[in-house]
N, C-alpha and C positions, 0 to 999 in steps of 0.2 A: 504493499499500499504506499501510496505516495505522501509526502509531507502535508499535513493538514487534511487529509481524507476524512478522518473521523469528525472533525468539526463541521465540515460540509454536509456530511451525512446527518449529523445531530441536528443541525439547523432545519433540515428538510424533513426530518422523521416526524410521524404522527404519534402522539403519545396518548392512549386511551386513558381517561381518568381511572384512579384507583378508589375503591371503597374502603375506608379506614374504619376500624373498631378500636377504640383506645382505652376502654374502661374494663376494670376487673369484671370477670364474668362474661365478657363479651363473646368468648368462644362458643357460648350457648345461645347467641342471638342472631345467628347466621341463616336461620331457615328463610325468611323472606327474601333475601339478597340471593341465595342460592337458587331458590325457585324462580327468581326472575331471569337468571343466567341459564335456565333450562337443566338444572341438576336433577339427576335420578338415581345415579350409581356412583358412590364416592370411595376412593381408594384413599385410606389414611396413611401417610408416609411417616414413619418414625424411625428413631435411631435407637439403639440398645438401652439408652437412659429414658428417654421420653416414653418409651413403650410401657415402662414400669410405673408411670405416674398414674396415680388413682384417677386424676382428672381425664387422662386420655380414654381409659375404659369406660368412664362415666360419659364421656363425650360421644364416643362409638355408640354406645347403648342409647344415649339421647336422640341421636339423628336416625338411628333405626326406629326408634318409637314415633318419630315424626314421619316416617314413611319412606325414607331413603333407604336403599340398599347399600350396606356398608362393607368395605373389605379392608384388608391391612397389609402392608409391606414393611418390614423392618430391615433397615439397612444393615448389611454385615461387614463392610469394610470400614477401617479406622478413618481413612480420608476418601474423598469422593473420586471414583474412577468409573469406568464404563460397566464394571461388574454390577454395581447397584442401579445405574440408569437402565441397563437392559433387564436387569432382575425386575425392578419396580414395573418396567414397561410390560413385561410378561404377565405380571398379575393384573396390571391395567386392562391388557387386551382380553385376557381369559375371562374375566368377569364383565367384560364389555362396559367399562367405567367411563364416564364422561366427565369427572372431576377428580382433583387430587386436593386433599388437604394436608399440608405438610406441618408438622409439629416439631420444631427444632431451630437450629441456628444456621449459620451461613452455608455449611455443606449441604444440610437438608433442604435448605430452600433452593440452592442451586441444582441439586438433585431433581427436586420437583419440576424446576424450570425445563430441564433437559428431558425429563420424561415426558411432560406436557408438549414440548416441541416435537419430540420424536414420535409422539402419538399421531400427530397431524402432518409431519413432514418426514416421512418414512427414510431412514437412512441405514446403511449396512455398517457403518462405523461412525462415532461422534465426530470424528476428524473432519467430515463433511461440514459440519456446522462452525468449524473454526474461522474466525475473521469476523468482518463486518457484514451484516444484512444477508446471511446465507439462507434465513428462513423464508419460505414463500407463503405460509399460511399463518395465522395467529393461533397461539397456543391454546389447547383445550383449557377449561376452566381451572385456574390454580388459586388456592387460597392459603396464605402462609400464616400459621399461628407461631409467632416469633417468640424465642425462649432466650435470645442473647440481645445484643445492641448493635448489630451489624448494619451496614448500609445495603445488604443484599436484598431485602424486600422491595426496595425501591429502585434498584439499578436495572439498566438494560443489558446487562451482561452475566454470564455464568462461567465459572472457572472449574476445571476439573484436571485430574492427572491422567494422561494417557500412557496406560501400561505398555501398549504395543510400541509407541515411539519414545518412550521413556522422556516425557516432558509435559509441562503443565500447559494446558491449552486454555485460550479465551474464545468465547463465543459472544458476539454483541449483535442485538437486534431489538428494535422496540417492541417486537412481539413477545420478548422475554420478561416484559414487565408483568407481575402477577395481578390479576383482578381484585383481589381482596387481600388486606393485610390486617391482621388481629394482633394488637398488643395488650394482651391479658395477663396481668401480674399474677394471677392465680398459677400460671404455667411458669412465667419467667423467674419467680422467686425461688424456684427449685433448681434453677441452673447454678452449677458450680462457680464460685467467685472468679476463678482463673478465666473461665470462658466469658463471663459477663464484662470483666475489666478488659481483657485481650480484644474482644470485639468493639469495645468502645474507643481503645486506642487506635485500632485500625480504621474506625469511622471518622475519628478525628483527623487522622493523617489524610484520609481521602478528601474531606472537607477543606483543609488548608490548602492541598494541592489543586483543589478546583478552584479556590479563591484566587490564587497567585497565578493561575493560567491566564496569560494575556487575553484571551478570548472573553473572559468573565467580564471585563469592562463593557463589552457590547451587549451583555445579557444580564440587564440589572435583576430580573426575577430570580434566575438561578444563582447569581451571585449572592442575593439575599439569603437563599436557601443554605448556601455554605456558612454565611454567617450565624444563621439561626442553629445550624449544627454544632458549630464551635462553642457558641454560647451555651447550648444545653449540656454539652460535655464538660467544658471547663468549669462550670458551676455546680456540676452534680458528681463527677467522677470521685472526688474524695470523700463526698457524703456516702457513696456506695461502698467504698473501701473501708470506712470506719464502721458502717453498720450495714452488713450484707442483708438485713431484713427490711431496709427501708425500700417499701415497694413504690413509694412516690418517686424516689430518685431512680429507681430502675425504670419506671414508665418514661420519665423525661430523657433518660439516657437512650432508651428505645426510639423515641421520638426524634432525638438528635441524630440517630443512625438513619432513620427515614429521610431527614433533610439532607444528610450527607449523600445519600444515594440519588435523590433527586438531583442535587447539583452535579453529581458525576455523570448523570445521563447526557449532560450538554457538553461537559468538558473532558470527559474520559479519564484516563489514568495518568499519574505523574511519575517522575523519575523513581521515587522510592518505592512505589507500588510495583514497577516493573522490575526493578532490581530484586524485590523481595519474592516476585514470582520465580526468578531464576534460582534463588536459594532454596525455595520450596521444591522446585524440580529436582535439583541435586541432592538435597539433605532430608526433606520431609516437611510435614505441615507444621512442626513445631517452630519452624524458622519463620513462619508468618508473623511472629512477634517482632521482627526486624523492621517492619513498616515505619513505625513511629520513631525508634531510634536513628534510622537513616535519614529520615525527613528532618529531625531535630538537628543532627550533625550538619547536614546540608545548610540549614538556616544559620546555625552558628558560624560556619566557615565562610558563607557567601551572603551575609545579610544584605549587603550593598546591592546585590543583584535583583532584589525585590522589596527593598526597604520601604517603598512608598506602599506597596500593598500590605506589608506587614503593620506598618504604622496605622493604616486605615483599619486593619482588622483589630488592632489593639484598641483603638477608639471606640469601635463598634461593641467590643466586649467590655467596655469600661475598665480596661486594665491600667489606663493612664488618663490624665486630664486632657481635655480637648486642647489645652495650650502647649501641651509637650511638643518638642521639636520632632522631626520625622525620624531622626536617628535614635532619640530617646525612647520614642514610642514603640519603634520597631524592635529596639533591644529588650524592651519590657516584654513583649509578646514572645520573643525567642526565650527569655528567661523562664516565662511561664510555661512554655512548651517543654523546656527542660525539666521543670519540676514534675510534670505529669509524666514524661518519659522515664524519669529515674523510678517512678513506681513500678515500672515492669522489667527493668533490665537486670535485676539480680536474679532472675530464674531463666534467663534465655541461654540456649546452648551456644557454645563458641562455634566460629567458623574456621575451617582449616583450608585455605585457598593460598596458592602461590602467585606471585606477581602477574604471571602471563594469564592465569585464569581469572583473576580479577579485572586485568585490561580487557579481556575478551568480553566479560559480562558488561563492563563500562561501555565498550564500543557498541554493543547489541542494544543496550538500553538507550544510548544517545540517539541511534537510529530509529528505534521504535517511538521515543517520546516525540520525535517530530511528527508522527502521524497525528498526535494530539495538539499540534502547534507549539510544541515547547522547543526552545533553542536557548535555554539559560545556560547549560553546561557543556563543556567539552569533554572528551574522554579522560583527560588528565584531571579534570575537577571530579569527575565520579569516581575515578580511581582513588583519589584522597579522601573523599567522603567515605567510601567503603572500608579502606584501611583504617581510618581512625575510628570508626564505628566498631570494627571488629576488635582492634586493639583495646578500646574502652571496655568492652563487654568481656573479652577474655581475661 
């Protein structure tokens, strides 16, 4: 794909409105919306943790009693790959389902997206969906009951590990946006704190990268969504860390993730996200935690490259006074980002890469970032960002 291709696609894409349910107990309030969308037979998509929630079994029984035919698929793989996508698709087709209700976090949501896409866009292997706008038909009905705070429920992309080609693949289409999103704290409060915090860190990084994308200046509504995401996460992340049972903080963080996903629809991925995907491909999903530390290090080393945007964001979040200088406001934001990043760095696995491997990742990231209109960094800049991040965490 050529430089800026994604931005052109995003400007022209049609985004169907999502129906949002944001209150405790709302997972049991979907009947009217499901019937409006033509739902008759539902496949519930769970992971080995969410399938054990009493709320999950109660939910399936509830919609059975409402006259829907309900079936279940439980993901088997520790990270998303084609095994669970085609496994879930097999159950979906076997029981002639028309709707998927995914209960879980990012991997479960992306799994639901890809199953829903493959149900109406038949493929022999998921690699056929890789890239931008490869889907020809809108996905079948997908409802996400979100148990983490990620951006995934609102994004137009899905990511999975392709075991055949040993790489992390990205599929992008406006058709991948779920029709229904449920933020029900009766489910999300049962999520382990590490997952709840980790998904918030990633959503924050996505939002900051969307905000500093040069194209954001020409799309004020999407830029505002990035601000809202940053505000929700900045003001609530420590509250959740200090009190895991604070359901209101969890709700606000989940809403922050939704805002982050909406902003990412227009502006795509940033450098830190792209590099993180390379690390995941090489070492595993635990390395997804590098997203925020990489971005933080980039902002520390190269504040001047986007200091105006960072100062604007600092003022929007009320981290500084309106009279602060551009340099001071930008530095204040970066310091705040560092404080949040420090909350996660203590348990991230170290990276073992030699100089040539780091350079290769940096060069690939530089080329791929151009697709999203990004030209901040040269290869040498990205090498320095990675080396200093890896050294700090090791």
